[in-house]
C-alpha positions in Angstrom: -19.2 -16.4 -17.2 -16.3 -18.8 -16.6 -13.7 -16.7 -18.4 -14.9 -13.5 -16.7 -14.7 -15.2 -13.3 -11.2 -16.5 -14.1 -10.0 -13.1 -15.2 -11.5 -11.5 -12.1 -9.8 -14.0 -9.9 -6.4 -13.4 -11.6 -6.9 -9.7 -11.3 -7.6 -10.0 -7.6 -4.5 -12.1 -7.1 -2.4 -9.5 -8.9 -4.1 -6.5 -7.2 -3.7 -7.9 -3.6 0.1 -7.8 -3.5 0.1 -4.4 -5.3 -2.4 -3.0 -2.7 -0.2 -4.4 0.1 2.8 -2.6 -1.4 0.9 0.7 -1.7 -0.3 0.4 1.9 3.2 -0.3 3.2 4.6 2.7 1.3 1.8 5.0 2.6 2.5 3.8 6.1 6.2 4.3 5.8 5.7 7.7 4.4 3.5 8.8 7.2 5.9 7.3 9.8 8.8 9.2 8.1 6.8 12.5 8.1 5.9 12.0 11.8 9.5 11.4 12.8 10.7 14.4 10.8 8.2 16.6 12.5 9.2 15.2 15.9 12.9 15.8 15.1 12.2 19.4 14.0 10.2 20.0 17.2 13.1 18.8 19.3 15.5 21.3 17.8 
């Protein structure tokens, strides 16, 4: 149980920054798409 718990904890520590990165990229992509649509609508 000790090794499994330690591996799970290490995996969580690795996954959290990765998930944060994915979330930021998704948010940036949506913001960029929204601004592009806004710019096209203003033409």
